[in-house]
ZAKOLBA-399118 format. One record per residue (C-alpha): residue in one letter; x, y, z. Coordinates in steps of 0.2 Angstrom, whole numbers, plus 5000, padded with zeros to 4 digits. Layout:
ZAKOLBA-399118
PT   type     xx     yy     zz
PT      a      X      Y      Z
...
This chain:
ZAKOLBA-399118
PT   type     xx     yy     zz
PT      x   4941   4957   4967
PT      x   4920   4957   4965
PT      x   4914   4967   4976
PT      x   4905   4954   4992
PT      x   4911   4940   4985
PT      x   4922   4927   4998
PT      x   4933   4915   4990
PT      x   4931   4894   4999
PT      x   4940   4879   4996
PT      x   4952   4873   5007
PT      x   4945   4859   5014
PT      x   4936   4846   5007
PT      x   4918   4837   5011
PT      x   4918   4819   5013
PT      x   4900   4818   5005
PT      x   4883   4821   5008
PT      x   4876   4824   5026
PT      x   4870   4810   5032
PT      x   4853   4807   5038
PT      x   4844   4807   5055
PT      x   4847   4788   5062
PT      x   4836   4781   5075
PT      x   4844   4776   5091
PT      x   4846   4758   5094
PT      x   4841   4753   5109
PT      x   4854   4746   5120
PT      x   4852   4728   5128
PT      x   4858   4733   5144
PT      x   4845   4746   5144
PT      x   4831   4734   5139
PT      x   4836   4724   5152
PT      x   4835   4738   5165
PT      x   4819   4747   5159
PT      x   4809   4731   5163
PT      x   4817   4726   5178
PT      x   4812   4744   5184
PT      x   4795   4743   5178
PT      x   4793   4725   5189
PT      x   4800   4734   5204
PT      x   4788   4748   5200
PT      x   4771   4737   5199
PT      x   4781   4727   5215
PT      x   4783   4742   5226
PT      x   4764   4751   5221
PT      x   4756   4735   5224
PT      x   4764   4734   5243
PT      x   4774   4715   5234
PT      x   4782   4705   5251
PT      x   4799   4711   5241
PT      x   4796   4729   5249
PT      x   4797   4730   5266
PT      x   4792   4748   5278
PT      x   4811   4758   5281
PT      x   4803   4773   5288
PT      x   4789   4786   5286
PT      x   4794   4804   5282
PT      x   4784   4819   5277
PT      x   4771   4810   5275
PT      x   4778   4797   5263
PT      x   4779   4779   5265
PT      x   4795   4773   5261
PT      x   4799   4756   5257
PT      x   4815   4747   5252
PT      x   4818   4731   5243
PT      x   4822   4716   5255
PT      x   4839   4705   5253
PT      x   4846   4690   5262
PT      x   4860   4704   5268
PT      x   4874   4689   5273
PT      x   4871   4680   5257
PT      x   4867   4695   5245
PT      x   4881   4707   5252
PT      x   4898   4696   5252
PT      x   4889   4688   5233
PT      x   4888   4707   5228
PT      x   4906   4711   5232
PT      x   4914   4695   5223
PT      x   4906   4700   5209
PT      x   4911   4718   5208
PT      x   4893   4725   5208
PT      x   4898   4735   5225
PT      x   4911   4749   5221
PT      x   4916   4753   5237
PT      x   4918   4735   5243
PT      x   4930   4730   5230
PT      x   4941   4747   5231
PT      x   4939   4743   5251
PT      x   4948   4725   5246
PT      x   4961   4732   5235
PT      x   4966   4747   5244
PT      x   4971   4740   5261
PT      x   4982   4727   5253
PT      x   4990   4739   5241
PT      x   4994   4751   5255
PT      x   5000   4739   5266
PT      x   5013   4735   5253
PT      x   5019   4751   5249
PT      x   5023   4755   5267
PT      x   5031   4741   5271
PT      x   5049   4748   5270
PT      x   5042   4764   5280
PT      x   5036   4752   5295
PT      x   5051   4739   5294
PT      x   5065   4756   5298
PT      x   5054   4765   5308
PT      x   5043   4752   5319
PT      x   5056   4737   5318
PT      x   5061   4738   5337
PT      x   5041   4739   5341
PT      x   5039   4724   5329
PT      x   5052   4714   5341
PT      x   5045   4720   5354
PT      x   5027   4712   5349
PT      x   5034   4697   5346
PT      x   5043   4694   5363
PT      x   5024   4695   5368
PT      x   5017   4687   5355
PT      x   5003   4682   5367
PT      x   4996   4696   5372
PT      x   4997   4704   5356
PT      x   4989   4690   5345
PT      x   4974   4694   5359
PT      x   4975   4712   5356
PT      x   4974   4709   5336
PT      x   4959   4696   5337
PT      x   4949   4711   5346
PT      x   4955   4725   5333
PT      x   4948   4712   5319
PT      x   4933   4709   5329
PT      x   4929   4726   5329
PT      x   4935   4731   5310
PT      x   4922   4718   5307
PT      x   4910   4725   5317
PT      x   4910   4742   5311
PT      x   4913   4736   5292
PT      x   4895   4728   5295
PT      x   4888   4741   5302
PT      x   4893   4755   5288
PT      x   4889   4742   5276
PT      x   4905   4744   5264
PT      x   4901   4726   5258
PT      x   4885   4733   5253
PT      x   4872   4724   5240
PT      x   4874   4735   5227
PT      x   4865   4751   5223
PT      x   4850   4752   5234
PT      x   4830   4751   5230
PT      x   4821   4763   5238
PT      x   4802   4769   5233
PT      x   4791   4782   5240
PT      x   4775   4783   5241
PT      x   4761   4797   5242
PT      x   4742   4800   5239
PT      x   4740   4817   5233
PT      x   4722   4827   5229
PT      x   4725   4829   5207
PT      x   4719   4819   5191
PT      x   4733   4808   5182
PT      x   4735   4818   5166
PT      x   4741   4834   5179
PT      x   4753   4821   5187
PT      x   4758   4814   5174
PT      x   4762   4833   5165
PT      x   4772   4838   5183
PT      x   4783   4825   5181
PT      x   4787   4823   5162
PT      x   4788   4843   5159
PT      x   4807   4846   5163
PT      x   4799   4866   5167
PT      x   4787   4858   5180
PT      x   4800   4847   5189
PT      x   4810   4862   5197
PT      x   4794   4869   5201
PT      x   4792   4855   5216
PT      x   4808   4847   5216
PT      x   4820   4858   5225
PT      x   4838   4846   5223
PT      x   4834   4850   5204
PT      x   4845   4864   5196
PT      x   4841   4860   5175
PT      x   4836   4849   5165
PT      x   4830   4849   5146
PT      x   4821   4834   5135
PT      x   4834   4830   5121
PT      x   4822   4822   5111
PT      x   4810   4836   5105
PT      x   4795   4825   5099
PT      x   4785   4812   5111
PT      x   4788   4794   5105
PT      x   4792   4776   5113
PT      x   4808   4781   5122
PT      x   4815   4801   5126
PT      x   4831   4806   5131
PT      x   4832   4817   5146
PT      x   4847   4827   5153
PT      x   4848   4831   5170
PT      x   4856   4841   5185
PT      x   4852   4839   5201
PT      x   4861   4840   5220
PT      x   4864   4822   5227
PT      x   4861   4827   5247
PT      x   4879   4825   5253
PT      x   4887   4840   5256
PT      x   4888   4851   5240
PT      x   4888   4837   5227
PT      x   4881   4839   5211
PT      x   4876   4827   5198
PT      x   4876   4826   5181
PT      x   4865   4811   5171
PT      x   4858   4807   5155
PT      x   4843   4794   5154
PT      x   4834   4787   5142
PT      x   4813   4786   5147
PT      x   4800   4778   5141
PT      x   4781   4782   5148
PT      x   4768   4765   5149
PT      x   4752   4760   5154
PT      x   4750   4746   5168
PT      x   4735   4732   5168
PT      x   4726   4741   5182
PT      x   4726   4761   5172
PT      x   4740   4765   5180
PT      x   4755   4775   5169
PT      x   4771   4771   5175
PT      x   4788   4783   5169
PT      x   4804   4771   5168
PT      x   4821   4782   5168
PT      x   4835   4771   5164
PT      x   4856   4778   5163
PT      x   4864   4780   5146
PT      x   4876   4766   5145
PT      x   4891   4780   5139
PT      x   4885   4791   5155
PT      x   4894   4790   5171
PT      x   4903   4775   5167
PT      x   4906   4761   5179
PT      x   4888   4754   5187
PT      x   4879   4770   5183
PT      x   4873   4762   5165
PT      x   4862   4749   5175
PT      x   4855   4763   5188
PT      x   4837   4766   5185
PT      x   4823   4774   5194
PT      x   4805   4776   5189
PT      x   4785   4786   5192
PT      x   4772   4776   5194
PT      x   4753   4784   5192
PT      x   4741   4777   5199
PT      x   4721   4783   5200
PT      x   4711   4781   5216
PT      x   4694   4776   5217
PT      x   4687   4788   5228
PT      x   4698   4803   5219
PT      x   4715   4807   5217
PT      x   4730   4796   5210
PT      x   4742   4789   5222
PT      x   4761   4792   5216
PT      x   4775   4780   5219
PT      x   4794   4785   5216
PT      x   4806   4772   5215
PT      x   4827   4775   5217
PT      x   4839   4764   5211
PT      x   4853   4777   5205
PT      x   4870   4774   5216
PT      x   4874   4790   5217
PT      x   4889   4788   5229
PT      x   4894   4770   5223
PT      x   4912   4773   5233
PT      x   4902   4778   5248
PT      x   4897   4766   5263
PT      x   4880   4758   5261
PT      x   4871   4768   5274
PT      x   4876   4785   5268
PT      x   4871   4779   5250
PT      x   4855   4772   5257
PT      x   4852   4789   5264
PT      x   4856   4797   5250
PT      x   4842   4786   5239
PT      x   4830   4792   5253
PT      x   4832   4808   5253
PT      x   4829   4808   5233
PT      x   4815   4802   5234
PT      x   4806   4811   5249
PT      x   4807   4827   5236
PT      x   4789   4817   5231
PT      x   4782   4827   5247
PT      x   4786   4844   5236
PT      x   4776   4837   5221
PT      x   4759   4834   5234
PT      x   4762   4851   5242
PT      x   4765   4859   5225
PT      x   4748   4852   5218
PT      x   4739   4856   5233
PT      x   4744   4877   5233
PT      x   4741   4876   5211
PT      x   4728   4867   5209
PT      x   4727   4877   5191
PT      x   4744   4878   5187
PT      x   4743   4864   5175
PT      x   4726   4870   5167
PT      x   4726   4882   5151
PT      x   4722   4900   5154
PT      x   4705   4906   5151
PT      x   4711   4921   5143
PT      x   4721   4912   5128
PT      x   4706   4903   5125
PT      x   4696   4922   5123
PT      x   4709   4925   5113
PT      x   4707   4911   5099
PT      x   4687   4913   5096
PT      x   4675   4901   5093
PT      x   4682   4900   5073
PT      x   4687   4884   5067
PT      x   4708   4890   5068
PT      x   4715   4884   5082
PT      x   4731   4888   5094
PT      x   4747   4877   5088
PT      x   4747   4865   5103
PT      x   4728   4865   5108
PT      x   4712   4856   5104
PT      x   4695   4864   5101
PT      x   4692   4859   5121
PT      x   4708   4872   5127
PT      x   4718   4855   5132
PT      x   4738   4855   5126
PT      x   4741   4844   5110
PT      x   4759   4835   5109
PT      x   4771   4843   5100
PT      x   4766   4860   5096
PT      x   4761   4866   5077
PT      x   4747   4864   5064
PT      x   4758   4864   5052
PT      x   4754   4857   5035
PT      x   4763   4841   5028
PT      x   4773   4851   5015
PT      x   4779   4861   5030
PT      x   4784   4847   5039
PT      x   4796   4843   5024
PT      x   4803   4858   5022
PT      x   4807   4855   5041
PT      x   4812   4838   5042
PT      x   4824   4843   5026
PT      x   4831   4860   5035
PT      x   4832   4850   5050
PT      x   4843   4834   5042
PT      x   4860   4837   5049
PT      x   4858   4845   5064
PT      x   4858   4837   5081
PT      x   4852   4844   5097
PT      x   4866   4849   5109
PT      x   4864   4845   5129
PT      x   4864   4864   5132
PT      x   4851   4868   5119
PT      x   4854   4876   5101
PT      x   4859   4866   5086
PT      x   4872   4856   5081
PT      x   4877   4850   5063
PT      x   4892   4837   5070
PT      x   4898   4835   5050
PT      x   4898   4852   5046
PT      x   4916   4859   5039
PT      x   4910   4877   5029
PT      x   4914   4885   5044
PT      x   4931   4878   5048
PT      x   4937   4881   5029
PT      x   4931   4898   5031
PT      x   4939   4902   5044
PT      x   4957   4894   5040
PT      x   4956   4904   5024
PT      x   4953   4922   5032
PT      x   4968   4915   5043
PT      x   4980   4911   5030
PT      x   4975   4929   5017
PT      x   4977   4940   5036
PT      x   4994   4931   5038
PT      x   4998   4934   5020
PT      x   4991   4952   5021
PT      x   5004   4954   5037
PT      x   5019   4947   5033
PT      x   5017   4958   5018
PT      x   5014   4975   5025
PT      x   4995   4976   5017
PT      x   4978   4985   5025
PT      x   4964   4972   5020
PT      x   4961   4954   5015
PT      x   4949   4949   4999
PT      x   4942   4934   5001
PT      x   4930   4928   4986
PT      x   4918   4911   4987
PT      x   4916   4898   4972
PT      x   4905   4887   4975
PT      x   4910   4869   4975
PT      x   4893   4862   4967
PT      x   4890   4849   4984
PT      x   4879   4861   4990
PT      x   4862   4866   4985
PT      x   4865   4886   4980
PT      x   4853   4886   4966
PT      x   4841   4903   4967
PT      x   4824   4894   4969
PT      x   4831   4882   4982
PT      x   4838   4895   4996
PT      x   4821   4908   4994
PT      x   4815   4893   5001
PT      x   4828   4893   5015
PT      x   4823   4911   5016
PT      x   4804   4907   5018
PT      x   4804   4894   5032
PT      x   4806   4908   5046
PT      x   4785   4910   5042
PT      x   4781   4892   5041
PT      x   4771   4894   5056
PT      x   4763   4910   5052
PT      x   4746   4906   5046
PT      x   4747   4893   5063
PT      x   4751   4910   5077
PT      x   4743   4925   5066
PT      x   4726   4917   5062
PT      x   4721   4917   5080
PT      x   4730   4936   5082
PT      x   4721   4943   5071
PT      x   4704   4937   5078
PT      x   4710   4942   5095
PT      x   4702   4959   5102
PT      x   4715   4959   5115
PT      x   4731   4968   5113
PT      x   4739   4958   5125
PT      x   4733   4941   5117
PT      x   4739   4948   5102
PT      x   4758   4951   5106
PT      x   4758   4938   5115
PT      x   4753   4928   5098
PT      x   4764   4936   5088
PT      x   4779   4934   5098
PT      x   4777   4914   5098
PT      x   4774   4917   5079
PT      x   4793   4923   5078
PT      x   4802   4911   5094
PT      x   4792   4895   5083
PT      x   4800   4898   5067
PT      x   4819   4904   5075
PT      x   4825   4885   5073
PT      x   4821   4885   5054
PT      x   4829   4902   5053
PT      x   4849   4895   5059
PT      x   4846   4880   5048
PT      x   4841   4889   5033
PT      x   4850   4903   5036
PT      x   4852   4913   5018
PT      x   4865   4926   5024
PT      x   4880   4914   5028
PT      x   4897   4916   5021
PT      x   4899   4902   5012
PT      x   4883   4904   5003
PT      x   4885   4914   4988
PT      x   4874   4930   4990
PT      x   4874   4932   4968
PT      x   4862   4919   4968
PT      x   4850   4924   4976
PT      x   4851   4944   4971
PT      x   4836   4948   4963
PT      x   4817   4947   4964
PT      x   4808   4933   4968
PT      x   4790   4924   4971
PT      x   4786   4910   4978
PT      x   4771   4900   4987
PT      x   4771   4894   5005
PT      x   4766   4879   5011
PT      x   4751   4889   5020
PT      x   4744   4894   5005
PT      x   4752   4912   5006
PT      x   4762   4920   4997
PT      x   4782   4927   4996
PT      x   4788   4942   4986
PT      x   4806   4943   4991
PT      x   4817   4957   4982
PT      x   4838   4955   4985
PT      x   4850   4966   4983
PT      x   4866   4971   4987
PT      x   4872   4987   4995
PT      x   4889   4996   4999
PT      x   4893   4994   5018
PT      x   4895   5011   5027
PT      x   4908   5005   5039
PT      x   4920   4998   5029
PT      x   4926   5005   5011
PT      x   4925   4993   4995
PT      x   4911   4982   5001
PT      x   4895   4977   5000
PT      x   4885   4968   5010
PT      x   4866   4960   5003
PT      x   4849   4970   5008
PT      x   4831   4961   5005
PT      x   4814   4967   5006
PT      x   4802   4953   5007
PT      x   4781   4954   5010
PT      x   4772   4939   5015
PT      x   4753   4940   5010
PT      x   4742   4926   5018
PT      x   4730   4920   5010
PT      x   4713   4928   5007
PT      x   4701   4931   5022
PT      x   4716   4931   5034
PT      x   4717   4946   5039
PT      x   4736   4950   5041
PT      x   4752   4955   5032
PT      x   4772   4951   5034
PT      x   4782   4964   5029
PT      x   4798   4972   5032
PT      x   4819   4971   5031
PT      x   4834   4962   5032
PT      x   4851   4971   5033
PT      x   4864   4957   5038
PT      x   4882   4959   5042
PT      x   4894   4947   5047
PT      x   4908   4949   5060
PT      x   4921   4936   5068
PT      x   4921   4938   5086
PT      x   4934   4926   5088
PT      x   4944   4911   5076
PT      x   4931   4900   5069
PT      x   4916   4910   5077
PT      x   4905   4921   5067
PT      x   4890   4933   5072
PT      x   4877   4939   5063
PT      x   4868   4955   5066
PT      x   4851   4960   5057
PT      x   4847   4979   5057
PT      x   4831   4977   5049
PT      x   4814   4976   5056
PT      x   4799   4965   5053
PT      x   4782   4972   5053
PT      x   4765   4960   5056
PT      x   4749   4972   5049
PT      x   4731   4966   5052
PT      x   4718   4971   5042
PT      x   4705   4983   5046
PT      x   4693   4971   5045
PT      x   4699   4959   5060
PT      x   4693   4961   5077
PT      x   4708   4972   5083
PT      x   4715   4983   5069
PT      x   4735   4989   5071
PT      x   4754   4983   5067
PT      x   4766   4974   5079
PT      x   4784   4979   5072
PT      x   4798   4967   5079
PT      x   4818   4965   5078
PT      x   4828   4949   5077
PT      x   4838   4942   5087
PT      x   4861   4940   5081
PT      x   4864   4922   5077
PT      x   4882   4914   5082
PT      x   4889   4901   5073
PT      x   4904   4893   5083
PT      x   4912   4879   5083
PT      x   4907   4863   5094
PT      x   4926   4856   5097
PT      x   4940   4861   5090
PT      x   4940   4877   5083
PT      x   4946   4872   5065
PT      x   4938   4855   5065
PT      x   4922   4851   5058
PT      x   4907   4851   5067
PT      x   4897   4868   5072
PT      x   4883   4876   5082
PT      x   4871   4889   5079
PT      x   4863   4897   5095
PT      x   4853   4915   5095
PT      x   4861   4929   5105
PT      x   4854   4947   5109
PT      x   4837   4953   5110
PT      x   4823   4956   5099
PT      x   4810   4971   5104
PT      x   4791   4969   5098
PT      x   4781   4986   5101
PT      x   4762   4987   5095
PT      x   4762   5007   5096
PT      x   4741   5004   5092
PT      x   4739   4994   5107
PT      x   4752   5003   5119
PT      x   4759   4986   5122
PT      x   4777   4979   5119
PT      x   4790   4968   5123
PT      x   4808   4964   5127
PT      x   4814   4945   5123
PT      x   4832   4941   5128
PT      x   4841   4926   5121
PT      x   4856   4916   5129
PT      x   4860   4912   5146
PT      x   4876   4900   5156
PT      x   4874   4884   5152
PT      x   4856   4885   5142
PT      x   4860   4893   5125
PT      x   4844   4892   5118
PT      x   4836   4900   5134
PT      x   4821   4913   5130
PT      x   4814   4927   5143
PT      x   4807   4942   5144
PT      x   4795   4954   5150
PT      x   4777   4962   5141
PT      x   4774   4977   5147
PT      x   4757   4989   5144
PT      x   4758   5008   5139
PT      x   4761   5012   5156
PT      x   4777   5003   5159
PT      x   4771   4989   5171
PT      x   4773   4971   5168
PT      x   4758   4960   5163
PT      x   4766   4944   5157
PT      x   4784   4935   5157
PT      x   4789   4926   5146
PT      x   4800   4910   5147
PT      x   4807   4894   5140
PT      x   4817   4889   5124
PT      x   4818   4892   5105
PT      x   4816   4875   5102
PT      x   4801   4872   5113
PT      x   4792   4872   5125
PT      x   4789   4892   5124
PT      x   4778   4900   5139
PT      x   4769   4915   5146
PT      x   4767   4914   5163
PT      x   4759   4898   5163
PT      x   4753   4896   5145
PT      x   4761   4886   5133
PT      x   4762   4895   5117
PT      x   4771   4883   5109
PT      x   4779   4863   5112
PT      x   4792   4862   5101
PT      x   4794   4857   5081
PT      x   4787   4845   5075
PT      x   4805   4837   5065
PT      x   4813   4825   5077
PT      x   4830   4831   5081
PT      x   4842   4817   5088
PT      x   4852   4821   5104
PT      x   4872   4824   5101
């Protein structure tokens, strides 16, 4: 067997990978979005359809008016109220099931009751009357999901409030009940899919919901955000539930915020309890008012980063000339966007983060072949299993294609490193280098050239390529003997990226990737090489930054030997600027958030001067500054 070769080809591919499809709007969801927008307009304008319920924590809380008797029993008969239906079905069912036991043990009492029929009938009428009053007070035969609205005035601009409501990372800063959430739609568009977890407010109950969000503009300049639970989420009546926010500018300054909640979070509970849960949810709007009052500059751009950008024509990705945020981040060229779209075509974004390839069979094929060869060698008493690879022609295996996949990790080089080279602050320069590396991780995972089912011999040799930003790439790939495993060769690559004339930066380094199977169907790739970003002597602050790469883990998304793979980054990456005396340690992955990124920026004395947090799928922040919004290429949610 030729060294460094793998054999592949047990399970066939069904054809070319599908294109990313735009989600089709559901008629039921569209109707709920329309109803949410109408109710928000009515509640915000103090329409007669809403009446004042209470005042809590400085919030004016109103509820939708109903004709109680007519609406209550009509809703119960139509089956909208889950508690009413279950109550009506459970009582006769329990009576039928317990009838033999009652007949056996309570027959003497029944005979006595029959003899005293008149008094028993009077007691039964009184018990029935008490039951009706009790049920009516609890509201078991309710009106369906309660519609509660809270309104408050905040001293902040309309755009600041809008960003605080739309950004998943900002929500948990002002809403105590919010446990976590992520935007599954990376690129802002007409509709966004948002997955969130929050406390219900009843005991220790936690709800998880996936909603479709849509921003719209009212006739009076108000911004309206409508959220409707997706039909497949939670089942039952949750598919018709909704909530929304309305942000209305105020003539004398500030704006008015309204939060409308039409979610049936506890459909099995009495109507009074359901209403109280909805009131507690919208009462969290007081936290937004207090947060904006305590941190008035939390949503603004820090001046230090604008100083690092300088007055030149090059701008930091995600920011405009005035320092405001641009959505989405990145100013990659159209060619770079085409490369990103091609690499990400077969991927989706998983609810827990990371990249998901639902049609991938390569990992499963290799896992089956590896298990069969290990079993064969075990039965024969062997000590090693040799696997070779044979291209089947369905994947792009050409050398130039692999070079483009290899170079995709540097798609954001000119966007960040030009600004880093013009910065005179070593701390800001290191922040931009960190953002450059993190911004390219999704493309690195999508086009990873060291996967076992990619034949390394096609990439071996010297290559040159031209990147979309006019940078030049020189790549030299060789197969070197593995020190830990005899008769095994691993690919080792050395690379150099030189920016266009006058850019002032140069990227060089080596890749030495080893792969091991941590469990059946799961592969981890560790890179022992380093990357160095050098800034020319003519730049504002000459020097270099060295960093390492985290580990890539490819694991099954479902059955271990079935279709579907998940790509995620784990471990840590270390950044060092020896001349500037600053360093950074980034950690990747956390329970429930596989795409999480966190770390600290330290000076030469070891004191922390900055903290990174966010996601390698966007956004990435350092303290309160947004360094990267996320990739431009659209990824459909799983």
